[in-house]
N, C-alpha and C positions, 0 to 999 in steps of 0.2 A: 386532738392530733389531725383529724380529717380537715378541720378548719385551717390549721397551719400549713398542711400539704396544699390546700386550695390556694392559700396566699402565696406559697412559694411558687406554685405553677404560674400564677398570675405575674409575679415579678420576673420569672424566667422568660415568659412570653414577651413582656414589655422590653426586657433586655435584648431578645433576639430581634424584635421589631426595630429597636434603636440602632443595632448594628447594621441591619439591612439598609436603613435609611441613610446611615453614615456612608456605607459603601456606595449607594446610588449617588449621593451628593459628591463623594470623592471622585468617582469616575466621571460624573457630570462636569465637575470643574476642570478635570484633566482634558476631557474631550473638548470643551469650550476653549481651553487654552491652546490646545493643539490646532483647533480649527482657526483660531484668531492668529496664531503665529506662523501658520503654514499656508501661504497663499498658493494658489494654483501653480504648479511647477512650469517652468519654461525650459525648452531644450536648447542648450548652447550650440551654436553653429560649429561643426567640426569636432563634436564631442565623442567620447567613448561611452557606449552603453555598458555599464558595470553590472555583471550578473554575479552578485554575492551569493554563492551557492552554499550558504550555511544551512545545515539541517538536511531533511529528507525531501526527495522528489516524490510526490504522490498524486493520485488522481483527485482525491477530495481531502482537503485539510480537516483535521479534527478541530473542535471548537475548544479553545482553552477556557478553563474554568477560572472566573475572577477569584474564587476562594483559593484555588491552587496558587495563583499569582501572589495574592496577599500573604499566604502562608510561606512563601519563599521556595516552593517547589520548582524544579527545573521545567522550563517550558521550551521544548525543542521546536525550532522553526520548521514549518513545512511549506514547500513550494508547490503549487498546483501546476501540473504539467502543461495544461492548456494555457494558463496565464503566461507561462514562459515561452511557449511556442508562438502564441499571438504576438508578443512583444518583439521576438526575433523577427517574425515575418513582417511586422509593421516597420521595424528599423531597417529592414532590407531595402525598402523603397523610400526611406526618409533621408533626404539630402543633408539634414543636420547631423545625422549619425555617420561618423567615419569608420568606426571600428567597434567591435565587441571585446570586452575584457572580462574574462571569467576568473573570479577569485575562488579557487577550489579548497582553500583551507576551511576545515569544518564541515565538508560535504560528507553526509552520512549514506548517500547512495539512494537508489530507487530501483524498481524492477527493470529488466533489460528492455522490455517492450517500450517503457517510457523514456529510457535513455536513447532508444533508437529514434523515437519521435522527435526528441530534442536534437539529436545528432543530424537528422534530416533537415531540420529547420536551420541549423548552423551551416549545413551544406548549401542550402538555398541562399543564405546570406553571402557566403563566399562566392557563389556562382554570379552574384550581382556585382562582383568586383571589389567587395570589401573584405576587411581583414578581421580575423579572430585570433585572440592570444589567450594563453592560460597560464596561471601561476599557482603554485602550491609548495608548501613545505614537504609534502609527500603525497604520492598517488597511490591508491589502491584500486581494485578492479573497476568499480563504477565511476569513480572520478577520472581514471585514466581513459575510460571509454569516451567520455565527453571531451577531454583534453585532446585526444587523438584527432578530433575534428577541427582543431585550431591550426592556423598557419605556422604558429610558433608555440612551443611548449617550454615554459620556464620552470626551473626547480631550484629549491634552496640548496646552497652548498652542503648543508647538513641533512639534506633530504634523501629520499629514495623513492624508487618505483618498486612496489611489491604486488605482483600479480599472482593469484592463486588458482583462478578458475572456479567453476561451480563445483560443489561437493562439500562433504563434511560429515561430521558424526551426528546421530540422533541419540536421544536418551531413552533407556528402556528401564521400566520400573518393576518388573516382575519380582525380582529377588527381594526388593525392598518391601513390596506389598506382601510377599510371603512371610518375611520376618515380622511384619506388622499384623499378620494374620487377617489381612483384608482380602476378601474373596471378590473378585471382579467377574461378574457374569457378562459374557460378550455374545452378541448375536450379529451375524454379518452374512452378506452374500457378496461374492466376488473374490476370486483367487488373489487379486492385487490390492484389495482394500486394506491397505497396511496401517490405517489409522489406529486400528485396535491393537497392533502388535506390541507397542510399548507396555501394555497392561498384561500381555500374555506370553511374551518372550523376553529373553535377555539379549537378543540380537535380531537383526533383520532376517526375514525369511529369504531363501534363495530367489524365489519369484519376485518378491519386492525389490530385492537388491539388483536383480537383472533389469527390471523395468526402470528403476531410478537411474541406473547407469546409462541406459539408453536416453533418458531425458537429459541427464547432465551432459552427455556427449553432444546432444543436439544444441543445447544452450551454449556450450563452449564453442561449437562450430559457428554459431551465429555471432558470438562475441568476437571470435578471431576474425571472421570475415569482415565485420564492421570496422575493426581497428586496422586491419592490414589493407583495406581499401584506401584509408586515409594516409597511412604511413608506408609508403611504397618501399618494397624490399624487406620489410619486417616479417619475420617468421616466428610467431610467438611461441609455437610449440617447440621448435628447435632451440629457441633462445632460453626458455625456462628449463629445458633438459640440460642445457650447458651452464646454467647460471651458478651452480656450486663451483664448478671448475673455474669460471670467470672470477669468482670472489676469492677463492683460495689463493693465496700468495700473490694477489694482484698489486698489493701495496697501493691501492687506490681507494677512495671513498665511494660509497654507493651512488652518489650523484654523478661522479665522473664515469662510473661504469654504465650508468643508465645513458649518458650522453654518447659514450663510445658504442653502445649497442644500438643507438638510433632511436631510443625511447623518448628522449627529450632533446631540445635544440640549444638551450642556453641554461647556464648555471649562474645564479645570482641571488643576492638577499632581496627582501621585500623593498627596502628603500632604494636599492640600485634599480630595481625593476620600475618603481614609481617614477624615479627621476628620468629613466629612459623614455617613459610615456610622456612626461612633462616636456621633454625636449622635442618630441614629435608633435604632441597635441596642443601645447601651450599650457600656461598655468590655469589653475581652477579659480574658484571664487575667492580663495584666500591666497593671494600671490606670495605672501611672506611665509606660508606654511611649506616646509621642505616636502618635496614629493608630491604636492597637491597638483593634479592635472585636470584638464577640462573633461568633465564627466557628468553623467546622470545615472541615478540608480534605477533599478528595475521598478520599484514602487513609484518613484516620481515620474518616470517615463510612461507607465500606464495611466497615471492620473492625467498626464499632459496630452496623450495621443489617442488612448483607446477609449472611445465613446461610442456606445451602441444606441440605435434608435430606441425610444421608450415605448413605442407602440407600433402595431401592424403585425401582419402574419409572421410567424416565427417557428423555428424548430426548437423544441424543448429538450433539455438534457436532465435526466434523472440518474443520479450516481448510486450504484450499489457497491459500496466500498467496505472492506473489513469483514469480520465474521458476521454471518446472517443469523440474527437472534429473534426470538419471539417478541412481539409487543413493539414499543417505541424505543428509539435509540437516537443519540446525537449524530452529527455528521462524523465520519470516520468509522462508523459501525453501522451495519445494515439491519435496522429494525424492520421486521415484516410489515407491521401495521404502519409505521411511519412512511415507508417507501411505497406501500400499496396506496395509502392516502394521497401522497404526492402525485402518483400516476393518475388516480382518479381525479384530482384537482386539475391536472393537465388536460385530461381528455374532455373535461367540461369547459375549459377556457376556449373561447371562440378564436383567440389570437394564435393559439398553439395548433399548427397544421400537421405536424409529425413529431414523433418522439424518437429520441436516441437513449437506450438504456445502457449506460457505461458501466461495465462490470469489472471490478477488481477485487475478487473475493474468492477464497478457497472453500466457501460453502458454510454450512451450519445447520440450523434447524430445518427440517423438511417442511414443517407446518408454515414457517415464516417464508420459505422459498416458494411454496405453493400459493400463499396470499399474494405475493409479488406477481407470480405467473398469471393468476386469475385477473389481477388488475390490468395486466398487459392485454389479456384476451378481451377484456371489457373495452379497453381503448380501441382495439382492432375492430370490435363489433360496431363501434361508432365511425367506421371507415377511416380511422387514423393510421397512416403507415407507421410501423414500429421497427427500428432497426437496433440490433444488439451490437455494441462495440466492446470488444474484450481488450483490457489492459494487460498488465504483467501476468495476472492470475485470473482464471475464470473456470473454476472446476467444481465438481460435485453440485452443491446447492446453487452455486453460481451458474453452472451449466443448465441445471434444472429449470430455472426461471427463463433462461434465454431461449428455451425451446418454443415459446410462445411468440417470438419475434418473427417478422417477415424475412429477415435475413440476418446473418451473423458474420461479422468481420473481425479479424484478429491480426496480430503480428506473427511473423514466423517463430518468435521466441516466447510467445504467450504460453503459459502452462495452462492446459485445459483438459477436458475430459473427466476422469475419475468418476465414471458412471457407476456408482456403487452405494450401498447403504449399510449403516451398522447401528446397533444399539448397545449401550453400556449401562449396567446397573451395579454399583458396588454394594456389597452386603458385609455385615460386621459380626456375624454370629461367632466366628472363631476368636476374633480379637476381644469381644465381650466375654466370652467364656474364659479367656486367658486371665482375666481380672475378676472372675467370679460372678459375672452377671449372666443370667439365662433369660429365656422368654417362654411364654406359654399362653394359651388362650383357646377360645372356641371359634367355631365357624359353622356356616350353613351350606357353603358350596366349596368346591375345590379352589375357588379364587378368593375366598374371604381373607381380608387382610393382606392380600398380595398386591403388588410386590412388597415383600417383607424385608426391609434392609437390616433389621435387627435379628430376625430368625432365619433368614435365607429364603431363596425361591424354592417352590416345589416344582415337580415335573410338569404338571398341567400348565403352570405359569411360563415355564421355560418354553414349552411347546407353543404357547400363545404368542410369546414375543418373537420367537424365531419365525412363526407363520406371518406375523405383522411385518417384520423386516423383509421376508421374501415377497410378500405382497407389494410392499412399497418399491422394492427393486423391480419387480415385473412391471409396475406402473411407470417407473423411471425409464426402463428400457422401451416400453411402449410409447411414451412421450417422444423419446428420441427417434424411434422408428417412424412414427407418424409425421413429426415435424420435418425430419430430414429425408422423408420418402425413401426409407431403406427397409429391407426385410428384417424382421425381428431377429432372425437367425444371424444375420450379418452384424446387427448391433450387439447382440450377445457376445459375439467374438471379440469385439473391440471395447466392450465394457468391462465388467468384473472389477471395476474400481481402478482400472489402469489409467495413469496420467500420460498425456502426450504433449509434445511441443506443437505449436501452431502449424509448423511446416507438415508434420505428420497428420495433424488434425485435418488439414486441407485434403491430403491424399485419401484420408478415410471418410471424407465428406461430412465431417462434423461441423465444418464452417464453410462459408460460401466464398471466401476470398480473403486477401490480405489488405489491410488498410488501418490507418490510425483513426483517432477520434474525429478529426476534421474530414477524413474520407467518409466516415459513417454519416456525419452531418450532411455532407454534400449528397450522399445517397438518399438519405431521408427527405431532403428538400426536393430532389428529383422526383421521388415517388409521390410527393405532395403537390408537384408542379409549381414549386416556389423557385425564385431566382437562384442562380448558381451560388451566390454568397448571401445566404438569407440572414435575417436577424436571428440571433440565438439567445435563448433564455435558459439559465441554469435554474432548475426548480428546486428550492431548498425549503426546509421547514422554517417557519417564522422564529426568530430569536427573541427572547425576552430583552427588554430595554437595557438591563445591566450587562447582558452579554454583548449587546451592540456597542455600548459605550466602551467596554473593555476591549472588544476587537479593534476598534479604532486606535485605542491607546497602545495596546500590545503589539499591533502591527507595526507602528512607527518605532516602538522600542526594539522589536526584533530586527527590523530592517537596518537599524543602526548598531546593533549589538556587535561586539568584538570578541568573539569566543576565541580561546587560545587555539592555535593550529595544532593539528596532530600529525605526527609523521606517519609514514605508510605502515610501519609495524604496529603502532598505536591503533590505527584505524582498523587493521585486520583483527587485533585483539579485542576491540570494541565489537566488531562484527561477530566474533566467535562468542562473546559473552551474550550479545543480544539473541543469537540463534538459541543458545542454551536456555536463557530466560524465556524466550517465546515458547519453546517446547514445554517448559514446566507450566507456564501460564495456560497454554492450550490444554494440557493434561488436566489442569484443575477445572477449566471451563467445560471440558467435554464431560468429566466425571460428574459434574454438578448440573449439567444442562439438560436438554430434552432427551427422552428415552431413545428416540429414533432420529438419527442425523445422517446428512450427507456432507461429509467434511473430508478434506484432503490433507494428510500429514505432510506430504512433500512440499506443499505450498507454504507451510508455516515458515520455513527457513528463507522464503523469498519476500516476506513482509517487510515494509520499510521499518528501519531500526527505531524510529521515533514511536512506533506503535508498541514497543516493549516497555513495560512499566518499570519505574525505578524501585524495585523491591528487592530485599535481601533474600539469599537463598533459603535461610531458615524459615523466613515468613512464608515463602512460597510453598515449601514442603510441609509446613504446618497446616497450611490451608488445604493441601492435597489430602492429608490424612484426617482432617477435622471432621 
């Protein structure tokens, strides 16, 4: 029998090796075919730069898995915000580019800080005397924010503009956990550290709700100001308050109501809009194709125009995106070891003269955050300037690691702070007893066998964990006080796990000023005495060959994908589903993650929608109680 098992293992190994070789060969052939068939793009004179905004706007795109692609799983496109801003700024001074056309069908949104950065770039493009237009079947909040920066907004006759503003419901699991007889041991410091509340309450605490309301109001004020600056005479607050009355008995479609309210400028079908562009820009490569106009895609334009020097002094960018986890992790997730090693690699590179740590994370593991902070300190010890740039979210562990930087810059709408710590340990003694399983044993100290998830925690262990959380919190407060040059007592007042908008964070001296990623790059270059427009190197982990081949293929595939457009209501329903799934996913990750964490619950609902897994509710709940 053992001999047969050995033979079987050998056969399975041979099979797996052959599959891997076939995959490498498959993607190698595809890559070669794409390289052969796709010569370097040229920019037609007088063309439109088409920004096909399918998917999510993110700081750092996740790396799509070749196996996920082969197995037929959905691969949601992600657009890196800096790529988009660079292209728009290049097109601003490019005589061949006459206008920008934003196709907003299929846009899944992005954090407000990143939307503001793209909106500012569109504003610079328009200030150069060029035109921006937008088209969509329907606009929800994020898509409309970008569309508002266009000279003209088009809307499908069957479409609508549905704006809701920040806010929404969170999930609370206490009653379900009680029914399942799962005991959740919680250790925390901070009145507002609401991340643990879903495990201990059936609703938000008054303190957490009040703090979250302030944050939502700040974000809504930033959103309104950004839109109303572009759409003169528009009062979003009054408009939404009166929308029900406008709809009731109006005998008009949603598209007409949106135009009457000044939300959009033109109503027309996609073909009608394309023909209008053709009449103004001229026909495209295929003159016989109806609606084809002179254009170039974002991907083609970047290939044609955006080339950076390959050597010389540079500013390096290291991304901290997604949940901060121990060990190694791929792009789109912040592995403490991975990012720490990247920073070490950058500090040892003679070409890298300064670093920008770009943070878009609601936190996670304290140990992983500390690993990244220590790497930043080591880079500074080598006399390398380090600037932290905050994206849409930089809270808890994301703020912890940033305390090591020379300066911190954020956007007014950045979600930051959440200076607090918690620990969660689920135990199952009650649920096991319910089905007739008990536990017993011996020990030599009060901590033998602890933490015991099958027999429950004892009082000495509870005291130990609470003391550890309190000690970590004191260290967090101390780091902030030292780095921000504030009295500890003052930091304690603004800490306790409370989340702030960037505008309030500046008033509280948690950040040094407002600025996007390019501002932070310029500041880092200035501190390193580099030219005003330095060479920039994004420092990424090396990808396996198979992943590189797949990235080339999938990038071309996604760039030409034609996802079905979603109307505004469908977009909001997708957003609601994504928020709920994100909360369940985070609950699972937290319950099974490190014992002591610095994480931000409020930040979960602001993650890009593509970061939410395609998983059924029952599978997620089953994992939660597994």
